[in-house]
PAZAPA-4460 file (N, C-alpha, C; in steps of 0.05 Angstrom, whole numbers, plus 32768, in hexadecimal, padded with zeros to 4 digits):
% residues 95
    n_x    n_y    n_z   ca_x   ca_y   ca_z    c_x    c_y    c_z   seq   type   mol
   89EC   89C6   8573   89F6   89C9   858E   89EB   89B3   85A0     1      M     A
   89FC   89A7   85AF   89F3   8992   85C2   89F1   899D   85DE     2      S     A
   89E3   8990   85EF   89DF   8998   860A   89EC   8982   861C     3      V     A
   89FE   898A   862D   8A0B   8977   863F   89FE   8977   865A     4      S     A
   8A06   8963   866A   89FB   8961   8685   8A01   897A   8695     5      K     A
   8A19   8985   8693   8A20   899D   86A2   8A0F   89B5   8699     6      S     A
   8A08   89B6   867F   89F7   89CC   8676   89DB   89CA   8682     7      D     A
   89D1   89B1   8683   89B6   89AD   868F   89B7   89B4   86AD     8      L     A
   89CC   89AD   86BB   89CE   89B4   86D8   89CF   89D2   86DC     9      I     A
   89DE   89E0   86CA   89DF   89FD   86CC   89C4   8A0A   86C8    10      I     A
   89B5   8A00   86B4   899A   8A0B   86AF   8987   8A05   86C6    11      Q     A
   8989   89ED   86D2   8979   89E7   86E9   8980   89F8   8701    12      L     A
   899A   89FE   8704   89A3   8A0F   871A   8998   8A2C   8717    13      K     A
   8995   8A35   86FE   898A   8A50   86F9   896C   8A50   86FF    14      Q     A
   895F   8A3A   86F9   8942   8A39   86FE   893C   8A35   871C    15      I     A
   894D   8A25   8729   8949   8A1F   8746   8962   8A27   8755    16      Y     A
   8965   8A42   875A   897E   8A4B   8768   8981   8A42   8785    17      P     A
   896B   8A3A   8791   896C   8A32   87AE   8976   8A15   87B1    18      N     A
   8977   8A06   879C   8981   89EA   879D   899E   89E9   8797    19      I     A
   89AD   89DB   87A8   89CA   89D9   87A4   89D1   89CA   878A    20      L     A
   89E7   89D1   877E   89EF   89C4   8765   89F4   89A6   8769    21      K     A
   8A00   899F   877F   8A06   8982   8784   89EC   8973   8787    22      K     A
   89D6   897F   8792   89BD   8972   8794   89B0   896F   8778    23      D     A
   89B3   8983   8767   89A8   8980   874C   89B7   896A   873D    24      L     A
   89D1   8968   8740   89E0   8953   8734   89D7   8938   873D    25      L     A
   89D2   8935   8757   89C9   891C   8763   89AE   8914   8757    26      K     A
   899C   8927   8756   8981   8921   874B   8983   8919   872E    27      V     A
   8993   8927   871F   8997   8920   8702   89A3   8904   86FF    28      F     A
   89B7   88FE   870F   89C3   88E3   870E   89AF   88CD   8715    29      D     A
   899F   88D2   872A   898B   88BE   8732   8977   88BA   871C    30      I     A
   896E   88D0   870F   895B   88CF   86F9   8966   88BD   86E2    31      F     A
   897E   88C2   86DA   898B   88B3   86C4   898F   8896   86CC    32      I     A
   8998   8891   86E5   899C   8876   86EF   8982   8866   86EF    33      E     A
   896C   8872   86F7   8952   8864   86F8   8949   885D   86DC    34      E     A
   894E   886E   86C8   8947   8868   86AD   8958   8850   86A3    35      I     A
   8972   8851   86A9   8984   883B   86A1   897C   8820   86AE    36      M     A
   8975   8821   86C7   896D   8808   86D5   8953   87FD   86CA    37      M     A
   8940   880E   86C4   8927   8805   86B9   892B   87F8   869E    38      A     A
   893B   8805   868D   8941   87F9   8673   8950   87DF   8675    39      L     A
   8962   87DD   8688   8971   87C4   868D   895E   87AE   8695    40      K     A
   8949   87B4   86A3   8935   87A0   86AC   891F   879C   8698    41      N     A
   8924   87A4   867F   8910   87A1   8669   88F6   87B0   866F    42      D     A
   88F7   87C6   867D   88DF   87D6   8682   88DF   87EE   866F    43      E     A
   88C8   87F8   866A   88C4   880F   8658   88C3   8828   8669    44      R     A
   88D1   883D   8661   88D2   8856   866F   88C2   886B   865F    45      V     A
   88AC   8875   866C   889B   8888   865E   889B   88A2   866D    46      E     A
   88A4   88B7   8660   88A4   88D2   866B   888E   88E1   865D    47      L     A
   8877   88E3   8668   885F   88EE   865B   8865   890A   8650    48      R     A
   885C   890E   8638   8860   8928   862B   887B   892C   861F    49      G     A
   888D   8917   8622   88A8   891A   8617   88B0   8903   8606    50      W     A
   88B3   88EB   8612   88BC   88D4   8603   88B7   88B9   8611    51      C     A
   88BE   88A4   8602   88BE   8889   860D   88D9   887C   8606    52      I     A
   88E5   8870   8619   88FD   885F   8614   88F5   8842   8618    53      F     A
   88FD   8831   8605   88F7   8815   8608   890E   8805   85FC    54      Y     A
   890F   87EC   8604   8925   87DA   85FB   891B   87C7   85E6    55      Q     A
   892B   87C3   85D1   8923   87B0   85BC   893B   879D   85B8    56      K     A
   8936   8784   85B4   894B   8770   85B0   894E   876B   8592    57      T     A
   8967   876E   8589   896E   8768   856D   8977   874B   856C    58      Q     A
   896B   873B   855B   8971   871F   855A   898D   871A   8550    59      K     A
   8998   8703   8557   89B2   86FC   854D   89AF   86F6   852F    60      S     A
   89C5   86FA   8520   89C3   86F6   8503   89DE   86F1   84F7    61      R     A
   89DE   86E9   84DF   89F7   86E5   84D0   89FA   86FE   84BE    62      S     A
   8A10   870C   84C1   8A15   8724   84B0   8A2F   8720   84A1    63      S     A
   8A35   8734   8491   8A4D   8732   847F   8A5E   874A   8483    64      R     A
   8A78   8746   8484   8A8C   875C   8485   8A8E   8767   8468    65      N     A
   8A86   8780   8464   8A86   878B   8449   8AA2   878D   843C    66      P     A
   8AB6   878F   844D   8AD1   8793   8442   8ADC   8778   8438    67      K     A
   8AD8   8762   8447   8AE4   8749   8440   8ACF   8735   8434    68      T     A
   8AB6   873A   8439   8AA1   8728   8430   8A9E   8710   8443    69      G     A
   8AAD   870F   8459   8AAC   86F9   846C   8A91   86FA   847B    70      E     A
   8A86   86E2   8480   8A6D   86E0   848F   8A74   86E1   84AD    71      S     A
   8A64   86F1   84BC   8A69   86F5   84D8   8A4F   86F0   84E7    72      I     A
   8A51   86E4   84FE   8A3A   86E0   8510   8A37   86F8   8522    73      Y     A
   8A20   8705   8522   8A1A   871B   8533   8A07   8712   8549    74      T     A
   8A0F   8713   8562   89FE   8708   8578   89E6   871B   857E    75      P     A
   89D3   8711   858C   89BC   8720   8595   89C5   8737   85A6    76      E     A
   89B8   874E   85A3   89BE   8765   85B3   89A5   8776   85B8    77      K     A
   89A7   8786   85CD   8990   8797   85D4   8996   87B4   85CD    78      K     A
   8981   87C2   85C3   8983   87DE   85BB   896F   87EE   85CB    79      N     A
   8975   8807   85D0   8962   8819   85DD   8955   882A   85C7    80      I     A
   893B   882B   85C7   892C   883B   85B3   891F   8852   85C2    81      N     A
   891C   8868   85B3   8911   8881   85BD   88FA   8888   85AB    82      F     A
   88E3   888E   85B7   88CC   8897   85A7   88C2   88B1   85B4    83      K     A
   88C2   88C6   85A4   88BA   88E0   85B0   889B   88E2   85B1    84      M     A
   8892   88F3   85C2   8875   88F8   85C5   886B   890A   85AE    85      S     A
   8852   890B   85AB   8846   891D   8596   884C   893A   859D    86      K     A
   884B   8941   85B7   8851   895C   85BF   886E   8964   85B8    87      E     A
   8881   8953   85BE   889D   8958   85B7   88A0   895A   8599    88      L     A
   8893   8949   858A   8894   8949   856D   888B   8964   8562    89      F     A
   8875   896E   856D   886A   8988   8564   887E   899F   856B    90      K     A
   888A   899E   8583   889D   89B3   858B   88B5   89B3   8578    91      I     A
   88C0   899B   8572   88D8   8999   8562   88D2   89A2   8545    92      I     A
   88BA   899D   853B   88B4   89A2   851F   88A6   89BD   851B    93      N     A
   88A3   89CD   852F   8898   89E8   852B   88AC   89F9   851C    94      E     A
   88A2   8A0C   850D   88B4   8A1E   84FE   88B3   8A39   8509    95      K     A
***
């Protein structure tokens, strides 16, 4: 089962009934936007007790199309990596 943005907003609304739904949406959007801007600026995002997001650059390389065997140039690109905290790891792996 996956959790969507609307599911998270509904859960937050149940926890904080005095806050308007549109305000919760705005806060959530600002939170996500700040994470995206930090990653775009090559900054590391650390949410203590939960995870770390960081950007890694994959070097350009020569690769091969498996179907045709043709050599293809793959340009440099950036990836976002996620590293969970020890606390989250313990929670996920509890039985």
